[in-house]
C-alpha positions in Angstrom: 0.0 0.0 0.0 2.8 2.4 1.0 5.0 1.6 -2.0 2.3 2.4 -4.6 1.4 5.8 -3.1 4.3 8.2 -2.9 2.4 10.9 -1.0 1.4 8.4 1.7 4.9 7.1 2.0 6.3 10.6 2.4 3.6 11.4 5.0 4.5 8.3 7.1 8.2 9.2 6.8 7.5 12.8 8.1 5.5 11.5 11.0 8.2 9.0 12.0 10.9 11.7 11.6 9.1 14.1 14.0 11.4 14.4 17.1 8.7 15.7 19.5 4.9 15.4 19.7 4.3 19.0 18.8 6.0 18.6 15.5 4.0 15.4 14.8 0.7 17.2 15.6 1.7 20.2 13.4 2.4 17.9 10.5 -0.8 16.0 11.0 -2.9 19.2 11.3 -1.3 20.5 8.1 -2.1 17.3 6.2 -5.7 17.1 7.6 -6.3 20.7 6.4 -5.0 19.9 3.0 -7.2 16.7 2.8 -10.3 18.8 3.9 -9.6 21.3 1.1 -9.2 18.6 -1.5 -12.4 16.8 -0.4 -14.2 20.2 -0.4 -13.0 21.1 -3.9 -14.1 17.7 -5.3 -13.2 16.3 -8.7 -10.9 13.6 -7.2 -10.2 10.4 -9.0 -10.2 7.0 -7.4 -6.4 7.0 -6.8 -6.5 10.4 -5.0 -9.4 9.4 -2.8 -7.6 6.1 -1.9 -4.4 8.0 -1.0 -6.2 10.6 1.2 -8.3 8.0 3.0 -5.2 5.9 3.6 -3.6 9.0 5.3 -6.7 9.4 7.4 -6.6 5.8 8.4 -2.9 6.1 9.4 -3.7 9.2 11.5 -6.6 7.4 13.2 -4.4 4.4 14.0 -1.9 6.8 15.7 -4.7 7.8 18.1 -5.8 11.1 16.7 -9.4 12.1 16.3 -10.7 11.9 12.8 -13.8 13.8 11.6 -13.3 13.7 7.8 -13.3 11.1 5.1 -16.3 9.0 6.0 -18.2 9.8 2.8 -15.2 9.2 0.6 -14.6 5.8 2.3 -18.3 4.9 1.5 -17.7 5.9 -2.2 -14.5 3.8 -2.4 -16.4 0.7 -1.4 -18.4 1.0 -4.7 -15.2 1.1 -6.8 -14.5 -1.7 -9.2 -10.7 -1.7 -8.4 -9.6 -4.0 -5.6 -7.0 -1.6 -4.1 -9.6 1.2 -3.8 -12.3 -1.1 -2.5 -9.8 -2.5 0.1 -9.0 0.9 1.5 -12.7 1.8 1.6 -13.6 -1.3 3.6 -10.6 -0.8 5.9 -11.8 2.8 6.6 -15.4 1.7 7.2 -14.3 -1.0 9.7 -12.0 1.3 11.6 -13.7 4.7 11.5 -17.3 3.6 11.9 -19.1 1.9 14.9 -22.1 -0.3 14.6 -24.6 2.5 15.2 -23.0 5.0 12.8 -25.5 6.7 10.4 -22.9 6.2 7.5 -23.3 2.4 7.7 -26.8 2.7 6.3 -25.2 4.1 3.1 -23.0 1.1 2.6 -25.5 -1.8 3.1 -26.4 -1.9 -0.6 -22.7 -1.8 -1.7 -21.9 -4.6 0.8 -24.9 -6.7 -0.5 -23.7 -6.1 -4.1 -20.2 -7.4 -3.1 -21.8 -10.4 -1.4 -23.7 -11.2 -4.6 -20.6 -10.7 -6.8 -18.9 -13.6 -8.5 -15.5 -12.3 -7.4 -14.6 -14.1 -4.2 -12.2 -11.3 -3.1 -15.2 -8.9 -3.0 -17.2 -11.5 -1.1 -14.4 -11.7 1.6 -14.0 -8.0 2.0 -17.8 -7.6 2.5 -17.8 -10.5 5.0 -15.0 -8.9 7.0 -16.9 -5.6 7.2 -20.1 -7.3 8.4 -18.2 -9.4 11.0 -16.3 -6.3 12.4 -19.0 -3.6 12.5 -22.3 -5.4 11.9 -24.9 -3.8 14.0 -28.5 -5.1 14.4 -29.7 -3.2 11.3 -26.9 -4.6 9.1 -27.4 -8.1 10.6 -31.1 -8.0 9.7 -30.4 -6.7 6.2 -27.5 -9.0 5.3 -27.8 -12.2 7.3 -29.8 -14.0 4.5 -27.0 -13.0 2.0 -24.3 -14.3 4.2 -26.2 -17.6 4.7 -26.7 -17.9 0.9 -22.9 -17.5 0.4 -22.3 -20.2 3.0 -24.6 -22.8 1.5 -24.0 -22.0 -2.2 -22.4 -24.9 -4.0 -20.4 -22.4 -6.2 -18.7 -20.6 -3.2 -15.0 -21.1 -2.8 -13.8 -22.9 0.4 -12.3 -19.8 1.9 -15.5 -17.8 1.2 -17.5 -20.5 3.0 -15.1 -20.4 6.0 -15.5 -16.6 6.3 -19.3 -16.8 5.8 -19.6 -19.4 8.6 -17.5 -17.3 11.0 -19.4 -14.1 10.0 -22.7 -15.8 10.9 -21.2 -17.0 14.2 -20.2 -13.4 15.0 -23.7 -12.1 14.1 -25.4 -14.8 16.2 -23.3 -14.0 19.2 -24.1 -10.3 18.9 -27.7 -10.5 17.7 -29.1 -14.0 18.2 -32.7 -12.9 17.4 -31.7 -12.0 13.9 -30.6 -15.5 12.9 -33.4 -18.0 12.2 -31.3 -20.8 13.7 -34.0 -23.5 13.7 -35.1 -22.8 10.1 -31.5 -23.0 8.8 -30.5 -26.0 10.9 -30.5 -28.9 8.4 -28.8 -26.8 5.6 -26.0 -25.6 7.9 -25.5 -29.1 9.4 -25.2 -30.6 5.9 -22.0 -28.5 5.4 -20.3 -30.6 8.2 -19.8 -33.2 5.4 -17.8 -30.8 3.3 -14.6 -32.3 1.8 -12.5 -29.4 3.1 -11.7 -29.8 6.8 -11.2 -26.0 7.1 -14.8 -25.5 6.1 -15.9 -28.2 8.5 -14.0 -26.6 11.4 -15.6 -23.2 10.8 -19.1 -24.7 10.4 -18.7 -26.8 13.5 -17.9 -23.7 15.5 -21.1 -22.1 14.2 -23.1 -25.3 14.9 -21.7 -25.4 18.5 -23.1 -21.9 19.2 -26.4 -22.5 17.5 -26.9 -26.0 19.0 -26.5 -24.8 22.6 -29.7 -22.8 22.3 -31.5 -25.0 19.8 -30.8 -28.6 20.9 -33.7 -30.3 19.2 -33.4 -28.4 15.9 -29.7 -29.4 15.6 -30.0 -33.0 16.9 -28.9 -34.4 13.5 -25.4 -32.9 14.1 -24.9 -35.6 16.8 -24.7 -38.3 14.1 -22.7 -36.1 11.8 -20.1 -35.4 14.6 -19.8 -39.1 15.4 -19.4 -40.0 11.7 -16.8 -37.3 11.1 -14.7 -38.4 14.2 -14.9 -42.0 13.0 -13.6 -41.0 9.5 -10.8 -38.8 11.0 -9.5 -41.2 13.7 -10.4 -44.7 12.5 -10.7 -44.1 8.7 -7.8 -41.6 8.5 -9.7 -39.5 6.0 -7.7 -36.2 6.0 -5.1 -34.5 4.0 -1.5 -33.7 5.2 -2.4 -30.0 5.2 -4.6 -30.5 8.3 -2.2 -32.6 10.2 -0.6 -30.8 13.2 2.5 -32.7 14.4 1.0 -36.1 13.3 -2.3 -35.3 15.0 -5.2 -35.1 12.4 -6.9 -31.7 12.8 -6.9 -31.5 16.6 -9.0 -28.3 16.6 -11.8 -30.1 14.7 -11.6 -33.2 17.0 -11.9 -31.0 20.1 -14.9 -29.1 18.7 -16.7 -32.3 17.7 -16.0 -34.0 21.1 -17.3 -30.9 22.9 -20.4 -30.7 20.6 -21.3 -34.3 21.5 -21.4 -33.4 25.2 -24.2 -30.9 24.7 -26.6 -33.8 24.0 -27.7 -36.6 26.2 -26.0 -39.9 25.5 -27.4 -41.6 22.4 -29.4 -44.8 22.9 -28.5 -45.8 19.3 -26.2 -48.9 19.6 -24.5 -48.1 16.2 -23.6 -44.5 17.3 -22.5 -45.7 20.7 -20.3 -48.4 19.2 -18.6 -45.9 16.8 -18.0 -43.4 19.7 -16.5 -46.1 21.9 -14.1 -47.1 19.1 -13.1 -43.5 18.6 -12.5 -42.8 22.3 -10.6 -46.0 22.8 -8.3 -45.2 19.9 -7.7 -41.6 21.2 -6.8 -42.9 24.7 -4.5 -45.6 23.3 -2.7 -43.1 21.1 -2.0 -41.0 24.3 -0.8 -43.9 26.5 2.8 -43.1 25.9 3.9 -39.4 25.9 6.0 -38.1 23.1 9.2 -36.1 23.4 7.8 -33.4 21.0 6.1 -30.7 23.1 3.7 -29.6 20.2 2.7 -33.2 19.5 2.0 -33.7 23.2 -0.1 -30.4 23.4 -2.2 -31.4 20.5 -2.7 -34.9 21.8 -3.6 -33.7 25.3 -6.1 -31.2 23.9 -8.0 -34.0 22.2 -7.5 -36.5 25.0 -9.1 -34.3 27.7 -12.1 -33.6 25.6 -12.3 -37.4 24.8 -12.2 -38.2 28.5 -15.0 -35.6 29.1 -17.1 -37.3 26.5 -16.4 -40.8 27.9 -17.6 -39.6 31.4 -20.6 -38.0 29.8 -21.6 -41.2 28.0 -21.2 -43.7 30.8 -19.2 -43.4 34.0 -19.2 -47.2 34.4 -17.6 -48.0 31.1 -14.0 -49.4 30.9 -13.0 -46.3 29.1 -13.6 -44.2 32.2 -11.5 -46.7 34.2 -8.7 -46.2 31.6 -9.3 -42.4 31.9 -8.9 -42.4 35.7 -5.5 -44.0 35.3 -4.4 -41.4 32.8 -5.7 -38.5 34.9 -3.8 -39.8 38.0 -0.6 -39.4 35.9 -1.5 -36.0 34.6 -2.3 -34.4 38.0 1.3 -35.2 39.0 2.8 -33.9 35.7 5.6 -31.3 35.7 3.7 -29.2 33.2 1.3 -26.6 34.7 -1.2 -26.8 31.8 -1.4 -30.6 32.1 -1.9 -30.5 35.8 -4.6 -27.9 35.4 -6.5 -29.9 32.8 -6.0 -33.1 34.8 -7.6 -31.6 37.9 -10.4 -30.1 35.9 -11.3 -33.3 34.1 -11.0 -35.3 37.4 -13.5 -32.8 38.9 -15.8 -33.7 35.9 -15.4 -37.4 36.8 -16.1 -36.7 40.4 -19.3 -34.8 39.4 -20.6 -37.8 37.5 -19.2 -40.9 38.9 -21.2 -43.5 40.9 -18.1 -44.2 43.1 -15.4 -41.8 44.2 -12.9 -44.5 45.2 -10.6 -44.2 42.2 -10.3 -40.5 42.9 -9.8 -40.8 46.6 -6.6 -42.8 46.0 -5.0 -39.6 44.8 -6.4 -37.4 47.6 -3.0 -36.5 49.0 -1.7 -35.4 45.6 -4.8 -33.2 45.1 -4.4 -31.6 48.5 -0.8 -30.8 47.7 -2.0 -29.1 44.5 -3.6 -26.4 46.8 -0.1 -25.2 47.3 0.8 -25.1 43.6 2.6 -22.0 42.4 -0.1 -21.3 39.8 -3.3 -19.9 41.1 -5.4 -21.4 38.3 -4.2 -24.9 39.4 -5.0 -24.1 43.0 -8.5 -23.1 42.0 -9.0 -26.4 40.1 -7.7 -28.3 43.1 -10.3 -26.5 45.3 -13.0 -27.4 42.8 -12.0 -31.1 42.7 -11.8 -31.4 46.5 -15.3 -29.8 46.7 -16.6 -32.3 44.2 -14.9 -35.4 45.7 -16.0 -34.8 49.3 -18.3 -37.2 51.0 -19.2 -38.4 54.5 -16.1 -40.6 54.7 -13.4 -37.9 53.9 -15.3 -34.7 54.8 -13.4 -34.1 58.1 -10.0 -34.5 56.4 -10.8 -32.3 53.4 -12.5 -29.6 55.4 -9.7 -29.6 57.9 -7.1 -29.2 55.1 -9.2 -26.4 53.5 -9.4 -24.5 56.7 -5.6 -24.9 57.3 -5.0 -23.7 53.7 -7.5 -20.8 54.1 -5.1 -18.9 56.4 -2.5 -18.6 53.7 -4.7 -18.7 50.6 -4.9 -15.9 48.0 -7.5 -13.3 48.7 -9.0 -14.0 45.2 -9.8 -17.6 46.4 -10.9 -16.9 50.0 -14.6 -16.0 49.4 -15.2 -19.1 47.2 -13.3 -21.3 49.7 -15.4 -20.0 52.6 -18.6 -20.8 50.7 -17.5 -24.3 49.8 -16.2 -25.1 53.3 -19.5 -24.0 54.8 -21.5 -26.1 52.3 -19.4 -29.2 52.8 -19.5 -28.8 56.6 -23.3 -28.7 56.6 -23.8 -31.3 53.9 -21.4 -34.0 55.3 -21.4 -33.2 59.0 -20.8 -36.4 61.0 -22.1 -34.6 64.2 -23.7 -31.3 65.1 -20.8 -30.5 67.4 -18.2 -30.9 64.6 -20.4 -28.7 62.5 -20.4 -25.9 65.1 -16.7 -26.2 65.9 -15.8 -26.1 62.2 -18.0 -23.1 61.2 -16.9 -21.0 64.2 -13.3 -21.9 63.4 -14.0 -20.8 59.8 -15.5 -17.5 60.8 -12.4 -16.9 63.1 -10.0 -17.7 60.3 -11.6 -15.7 57.4 -14.1 -13.3 59.0 -13.8 -10.7 56.2 -14.7 -13.2 53.6 -17.6 -14.8 55.5 -21.0 -13.6 54.1 -24.0 -13.2 56.2 -25.5 -16.4 54.8 -22.9 -18.5 56.7 -23.7 -17.2 60.2 -27.4 -17.1 59.4 -27.2 -20.8 58.7 -25.4 -21.5 61.9 -28.1 -19.7 63.9 -30.9 -21.7 62.1 -29.3 -25.0 62.8 -28.5 -24.3 66.5 -32.0 -22.9 67.1 -33.6 -26.0 65.5 -31.3 -28.5 67.4 -32.1 -28.5 71.1 -29.2 -30.9 72.1 -26.7 -28.5 70.4 -27.7 -25.3 72.1 -25.6 -25.5 75.4 -22.5 -26.8 73.5 -22.8 -24.0 70.9 -23.0 -21.4 73.7 -19.8 -22.7 75.3 -17.9 -22.9 72.0 -19.0 -19.4 71.0 -17.9 -18.1 74.4 -14.5 -19.6 74.0 -14.0 -18.2 70.5 -14.9 -14.7 71.8 -12.0 -14.9 74.2 -9.5 -14.4 71.4 -7.8 -11.0 71.5 -9.0 -10.0 68.0 -12.5 -11.2 67.0 -14.2 -10.7 63.7 -17.6 -9.0 63.7 -19.3 -12.0 62.2 -18.2 -14.0 65.2 -19.5 -11.3 67.5 -22.9 -11.5 65.8 -23.0 -15.3 66.2 -21.8 -15.1 69.8 -24.3 -12.4 70.6 -27.3 -14.3 69.2 -26.4 -17.7 70.7 -25.4 -16.3 74.1 -28.5 -14.2 74.2 -30.8 -17.1 73.5 -28.9 -19.9 75.3 -26.4 -18.3 77.6 -28.7 -19.2 80.6 -28.0 -22.9 79.8 -24.3 -22.5 80.8 -24.6 -19.8 83.4 -24.1 -22.2 86.3 -20.9 -23.7 84.9 -17.6 -22.4 86.2 -16.2 -19.6 84.0 -19.5 -19.0 82.2 -21.3 -16.8 84.8 -23.7 -14.1 83.6 -21.1 -11.4 84.6 -18.4 -13.3 82.6 -20.7 -13.5 79.5 -21.6 -9.8 79.8 -18.1 -8.5 80.3 -16.7 -10.6 77.4 -19.4 -9.7 74.9 -19.5 -6.0 75.9 -15.7 -5.7 75.5 -16.1 -6.5 71.8 -19.0 -4.0 71.1 -16.8 -0.9 71.0 -15.2 -2.2 67.8 -18.5 -3.0 66.0 -20.6 -1.1 63.6 -24.2 0.1 64.4 -26.1 -3.0 63.1 -24.0 -5.3 65.2 -24.5 -3.1 68.3 -28.2 -3.2 67.7 -28.1 -7.0 67.8 -26.1 -6.9 71.0 -28.7 -4.6 72.6 -31.3 -7.3 71.9 -28.9 -9.8 73.6 -28.7 -7.5 76.6 -32.5 -7.2 77.0 -32.8 -11.0 76.8 -30.3 -11.2 79.6 -32.2 -8.6 81.6 -35.0 -11.1 81.7 -33.0 -14.2 82.8 -30.1 -12.7 84.7 -31.5 -10.2 87.3 -28.0 -10.1 89.0 -26.6 -8.0 86.1 -29.7 -6.0 85.4 -28.2 -2.7 86.8 -25.2 -2.9 84.4 -27.6 -3.6 81.5 -29.9 -0.7 82.4 -26.8 1.6 82.5 -25.9 0.6 79.0 -29.5 1.1 77.7 -29.5 4.6 79.3 -26.2 5.5 77.7 -27.3 4.4 74.2 -30.5 6.5 74.5 -28.4 9.5 73.6 -26.5 8.3 70.6 -26.9 9.8 67.1 -27.8 6.6 65.3 -31.7 6.4 65.1 -31.9 2.6 65.2 -29.7 2.3 68.2 -31.4 5.1 70.0 -34.9 3.7 69.4 -33.9 0.2 70.6 -32.1 1.6 73.7 -35.2 3.6 74.7 -37.6 0.7 74.2 -35.4 -1.8 75.9 -34.7 0.6 78.8 -38.5 1.0 79.3 -39.0 -2.8 79.1 -36.2 -3.6 81.6 -37.4 -0.9 84.0 -40.9 -2.4 84.5 -41.7 -4.0 87.9 -40.5 -7.6 88.6 -44.1 -8.9 88.9 -45.0 -7.7 85.4 -45.1 -10.5 82.8 -44.6 -8.1 79.8 -40.8 -8.5 79.7 -40.8 -12.3 79.9 -43.4 -12.5 77.2 -41.4 -10.3 74.9 -38.2 -12.1 75.6 -39.4 -15.6 75.1 -37.0 -18.1 73.5 -37.0 -18.1 69.7 -39.1 -20.9 68.2 -37.5 -23.3 65.7 -37.1 -21.9 62.1 -39.3 -23.6 59.4 -37.3 -26.0 57.2 -35.6 -24.2 54.4 -33.0 -24.8 51.7 -29.5 -23.5 52.5 -28.9 -20.1 50.8 -25.2 -21.0 50.5 -25.7 -23.2 47.4 -27.7 -20.4 45.7 -24.9 -17.9 46.3 -22.2 -20.3 45.0 -24.2 -21.0 41.8 -24.7 -17.3 41.2 -21.0 -16.9 41.6 -20.2 -19.7 39.1 -22.8 -18.7 36.5 -22.7 -20.2 33.0 -20.0 -18.9 30.6 -20.7 -18.5 26.8 -19.6 -22.1 26.2 -22.1 -23.7 28.5 -20.8 -26.5 30.8 -22.6 -29.7 30.8 -21.9 -30.3 34.5 -21.3 -28.4 37.7 -18.9 -28.8 40.6 -20.3 -30.6 43.6 -20.6 -34.3 43.1 -23.3 -36.5 41.5 -26.2 -35.3 43.6 -25.6 -31.6 42.6 -25.6 -32.6 38.9 -28.8 -34.7 39.3 -30.5 -31.7 41.0 -29.3 -29.4 38.1 -30.9 -31.7 35.5 -34.1 -31.8 37.5 -34.1 -28.0 37.7 -33.5 -27.6 34.0 -36.4 -30.0 33.2 -38.7 -28.0 35.5 -37.9 -24.8 33.6 -38.8 -26.2 30.2 -42.1 -24.9 28.7 -45.1 -27.2 29.2 -45.6 -29.7 26.4 -48.5 -29.4 24.0 -50.8 -32.4 24.4 -53.4 -31.2 21.9 -51.4 -31.7 18.8 -52.9 -32.8 15.5 -53.7 -36.5 15.1 -51.6 -38.5 12.7 -53.5 -39.4 9.5 -51.6 -42.6 9.4 -52.7 -43.8 12.9 -54.1 -47.2 12.3 -55.4 -47.4 15.8 -57.8 -44.6 15.4 -60.6 -47.0 14.7 -60.2 -48.4 18.3 -61.3 -45.1 19.8 -63.2 -46.7 22.7 -60.2 -48.9 23.8 -58.5 -47.8 27.0 -54.8 -47.8 26.4 -54.0 -45.5 29.3 -51.6 -47.9 31.0 -49.2 -47.4 28.1 -50.5 -44.4 26.3 -48.1 -42.2 24.4 -46.8 -39.3 26.4 -47.6 -35.9 25.0 -44.7 -34.4 23.1 -43.7 -31.1 21.8 -45.1 -31.0 18.2 -42.8 -28.2 16.9 -39.8 -30.6 16.2 -41.8 -33.6 14.9 -41.1 -33.9 11.1 -44.2 -33.7 8.9 -44.5 -36.7 6.6 -44.8 -36.2 2.9 -48.3 -36.8 1.5 -49.7 -37.6 -1.9 -51.8 -40.2 -3.7 -48.9 -42.4 -4.7 -47.2 -42.1 -1.2 -50.4 -43.1 0.5 -50.9 -46.0 -1.9 -47.3 -47.3 -1.4 -47.7 -47.0 2.4 -51.0 -48.9 2.5 -49.5 -51.7 0.4 -46.5 -52.0 2.7 -48.9 -52.1 5.7 -50.2 -55.4 4.3 -47.0 -56.7 2.8 -43.4 -57.2 3.7 -41.7 -55.4 0.8 -42.2 -52.7 -1.8 -41.6 -49.1 -2.7 -42.1 -46.5 0.1 -41.2 -43.4 -1.9 -40.0 -42.4 -5.4 -39.3 -39.1 -7.2 -37.0 -37.9 -10.0 -33.9 -38.1 -7.7 -34.3 -40.8 -5.2 -36.2 -44.1 -4.6 -36.8 -45.7 -1.2 -37.6 -49.3 -1.0 -38.6 -51.5 2.1 -38.1 -55.1 2.9 -39.1 -56.3 6.4 -39.4 -59.3 8.7 -40.8 -59.7 12.2 -40.4 -62.4 14.9 -42.1 -62.0 18.3 -41.5 -58.5 19.7 -38.4 -57.9 17.4 -38.2 -56.9 13.8 -35.8 -55.8 11.1 -36.5 -53.5 8.2 -34.1 -53.1 5.3 -34.3 -49.6 3.7 -33.0 -49.5 0.1 -31.9 -46.0 -0.9 -31.4 -45.5 -4.7 -29.9 -42.5 -6.4 -31.6 -42.0 -9.8 -29.5 -39.0 -10.9 -26.1 -39.0 -12.7 -24.5 -37.1 -9.8 -23.8 -38.3 -6.2 -26.1 -37.3 -3.4 -23.8 -35.6 -0.9 -24.3 -34.6 2.8 -26.8 -37.5 3.0 -28.5 -37.8 6.4 -31.0 -40.4 7.5 -32.8 -40.1 10.9 -35.7 -41.8 12.5 -38.1 -40.0 14.8 -40.0 -42.3 17.2 -43.1 -40.5 18.8 -43.0 -42.7 21.9 -39.5 -44.0 22.6 -40.7 -45.8 25.8 -43.0 -48.0 23.7 -41.0 -48.6 20.5 -37.3 -48.7 19.7 -36.0 -48.1 16.1 -32.3 -47.9 15.5 -29.9 -48.1 12.6 -27.5 -51.1 12.7 -24.8 -48.7 11.4 -24.4 -45.0 10.8 -25.9 -44.2 7.4 -23.4 -43.2 4.6 -22.9 -39.5 3.9 -22.8 -40.0 0.1 -24.8 -42.1 -2.3 -22.9 -42.4 -5.6 -24.4 -41.7 -9.0 -27.0 -44.2 -10.1 -26.3 -46.6 -7.3 -28.1 -48.0 -4.3 -27.2 -48.6 -0.7 -29.0 -50.6 2.1 -29.6 -49.5 5.7 -30.9 -52.0 8.3 -33.2 -50.8 11.0 -33.5 -52.9 14.2 -37.0 -52.7 15.8 -38.2 -53.6 19.3 -41.8 -53.3 20.5 -41.8 -52.6 24.2 -45.4 -51.5 24.8 -48.5 -50.6 22.8 -47.8 -47.6 20.5 -50.2 -45.7 18.3 -48.1 -43.6 15.8 -45.6 -45.0 13.3 -42.0 -43.8 13.3 -41.0 -41.2 10.7 -37.9 -41.6 8.5 -36.3 -38.2 7.5 -33.9 -38.1 4.5 -31.9 -35.0 3.7 -29.2 -34.6 1.0 -27.6 -32.2 -1.4 -28.5 -32.6 -5.1 -27.8 -29.1 -6.5 -30.0 -27.7 -3.7 -30.8 -29.1 -0.3 -33.6 -31.6 -0.3 -35.5 -33.0 2.7 -38.3 -35.7 2.7 -40.0 -37.3 5.7 -41.8 -40.6 5.3 -44.0 -42.7 7.6 -42.4 -46.1 8.1 -44.8 -49.0 7.8 -44.1 -50.1 11.4 -47.3 -50.5 13.3 -48.5 -52.4 16.3 -50.0 -55.1 14.0 -46.6 -56.1 12.7 -45.9 -57.7 16.1 -49.0 -60.0 16.0 -48.5 -63.8 15.8 -51.1 -66.2 14.4 -53.1 -68.2 16.9 -55.7 -71.0 16.1 -59.0 -71.2 18.0 -62.1 -73.2 17.5 -65.6 -71.8 17.8 -66.1 -72.6 21.5 -62.7 -71.2 22.5 -63.2 -68.0 20.5 -66.6 -67.1 22.0 -65.5 -68.1 25.6 -62.5 -65.8 25.4 -64.7 -63.1 23.8 -67.1 -63.2 26.8 -64.1 -63.0 29.2 -63.1 -59.6 27.7 -66.3 -58.2 29.2 -66.7 -54.9 27.3 -64.8 -51.6 27.8 -62.1 -50.7 28.5 -60.7 -54.0 27.1 -63.1 -54.0 24.2 -63.6 -51.3 21.4 -66.2 -51.0 18.7 -66.1 -48.8 15.6 -68.4 -48.2 12.6 -66.8 -47.1 9.3 -67.6 -47.0 5.6 -66.4 -49.7 3.3 -66.2 -49.8 -0.5 -68.3 -52.4 -2.4 -67.0 -54.5 -5.3 -67.7 -53.4 -8.9 -70.6 -55.8 -8.9 -72.2 -54.0 -5.9 -71.5 -57.0 -3.6 -69.3 -57.2 -0.5 -65.6 -57.6 -1.5 -65.0 -60.4 1.0 -61.7 -61.4 -0.6 -60.4 -57.8 -0.1 -61.6 -57.8 3.5 -59.8 -61.1 4.2 -56.6 -59.8 2.6 -56.6 -56.7 4.8 -57.2 -58.6 8.0 -54.6 -61.2 7.3 -52.2 -58.5 6.0 -52.3 -57.1 9.5 -50.9 -60.5 10.7 -54.1 -61.7 12.3 -55.1 -65.3 11.7 -58.5 -65.4 9.9 -60.6 -68.2 11.5 -63.1 -70.0 9.3 -66.4 -71.5 10.3 -66.5 -69.5 13.6 -69.3 -67.0 12.9 -72.7 -68.4 11.6 -72.9 -65.4 9.2 -70.6 -66.3 6.2 -70.1 -62.6 5.5 -68.6 -61.9 8.9 -64.8 -62.2 9.4 -63.4 -63.6 12.7 -59.6 -63.3 13.4 -57.2 -63.8 16.4 -53.6 -63.2 17.2 -51.1 -62.7 20.0 -49.4 -59.3 20.4 -45.8 -59.6 21.5 -44.2 -56.8 23.6 -40.9 -56.9 25.5 -42.1 -55.0 28.6 -45.8 -55.9 28.8 -45.4 -59.5 27.6 -48.0 -61.3 25.4 -51.6 -60.1 24.9 -54.3 -62.0 23.0 -56.3 -60.1 20.5 -59.7 -61.0 19.0 -61.4 -59.4 16.0 -64.9 -59.6 14.5 -65.7 -57.7 11.2 -69.4 -57.5 10.4 -70.0 -55.8 7.0 -73.4 -54.5 6.1 -74.0 -54.5 2.3 -77.1 -52.2 2.4 -75.6 -49.6 4.7 -72.1 -49.9 3.1 -70.6 -50.0 6.6 
């Protein structure tokens, strides 16, 4: 830039040659005056505008205020020359903020550059949007950025910049991006052949999926498949290998993305993930001498361990991970120790048993004295998570000892965690009181009011503890310097329960009064108010020190603080009443027990450790805390819509009177249920497959879907044949199955579907099916792929409850005996429906027989006296509810056509 513009080069040289700031300012003011004159005169060509705007940019970068050149920068963006356009965009991104009025003038120019066939223009426009994109610009141009991202003609580096620009816009203005609407199209780019594009799109998907889990659920399969291809299939180019580790950044992002979703129940996906995780852990078993190689491997390994813990804490992989973590927390490298402790805290937060972690308790405690504060913080988190009834006294004792020398940045968090652990895992109330008062003595400045409030609640509600608490509080108050929080606790406990220890040596009323009053002179007004309440309580139970107490009340009647003065006046009047008056004893009665309440300490800790932008899938504090977190999250979800539309393919609708409440489908949120394709041919193919085992399910100009099925008992297997009819491959292919009631029916792929179907070829996918209970809606198969544009089709699978029927033979006597045993509703349902007649106007008995037998019921001959009536029987097989006998009578009426 400088070499092509002599005037700019000379200007920069003059500025650098200025020996003092005054000379620099003089040169800049002279140049700015010249630029203003030139701009005012007008008639500048593109080169001159570019040169003067470049000088303005340099002046701005030096830190000087710039109030000229904005309009010229806007004009430069419209130039057809790259050098002029580049300077224009640079000036816009530097000189203008997101709310600048000038930005409205460049929106059309930016849109024109986004629509340009020149990828350099595309990139300049994307940079400008990402750097200064305000809400108006985001609303106007988000669609154009998305179009660039999904366009098959976009260059790879344009796709990368478009993905990151959308990510930037979503983080700044999430309401502008229709995340759910774009979900499938964005996820399809995760199959791109260029790993750089995949990394950028995965970053975008991670941000979008955190707030739209259901809409982006397909990315789970894509992430698992891409990891398998990277780590097991070695599908990557040397360009994306970092010290022999294939694209570690992409691996880390994919492993993190999988942790946002609950563990998949699909055995094919679980099998793939276990192979991937096992390979990653085996690759890291032996450390390398190369530092960069180790760093890349460790980055992937720690995310892999996090995913293994997330999937199943009882798997052998987690056992292998625990061994590796034990090695890492003793490492000489600070970063490795930090990550080891953090990941071990994740394990402690999820694990059923803490025994593997307790083996390394000494090492973890020693980490509290690490030279790096971030390592010390992670050690504190881990000790907090791994604490239980067995080791609570040891861990709390160590934490209190360390508290005295801990960093001030850590103390408040440590106090909260010690208080929570002491209350949660207290082996006895006496230990609890000892520990909390010791905590207040050691770190009074960092003890919030919640801590001593909680002590007061527990002591008040525990009668056996009151005398002991009074003695311990008295002993702690004897220390030469006492924190105000301890004075508050002591004042409350001695005021309420000091009379329980008044007859013991050394705890006389006068001793209690002198000790507590000696501390009051160093306290603030609210604490003195509390102590005055203590004194009035003593005036009721300790008449021997009443004169001294009245003297104090009298003295405080003349202080400037209104609260203290009011209390002193009221208490002086109360204490001065005659001894036979019951008013003072009634007012000073012992506090009743507090109602049961949840500790406020946990709430304060959770507020302190609020979610970061990259949301954690777990919290510190052991398995119970994480279970409570999941329950809380479920309670905050919006209520489900139970009045959704009925499925037109519901074959059980004719059994409207049958009570299936014991296994009825739970209401589900209808917004994310795919809508099946409809049409005369589709319905005809579906009805044919309902009665048969094989046939076409769907066909159009691009794809054909065929079905072949077999069933045995409560199990079934469906082969789905996917045929590509076009001369180009179908890329970014995704196949997912939505099951309306997962508790009643299980449908899973035997392996992850391929992501590409070659030109004019066919592939087969096997579905494993299990009927657990009665279900009423068929599963829906959703196929999405790229064939020029993105295509999505959802199809009802011919998997219904009748597929799990088995023939049974009954004679006339057995049939009618069993029919009588049913005994009407709710075990019997009756329905009247229209039937078509044959072309001759007669009943089509052959067709009726084909339909009933097609639904796998055994048609029984010579059972009903009426030859037109059909009688059938079968046994329904279910894995959870066992076998259920089913009887059917079809009584057609030719005249009524019903």
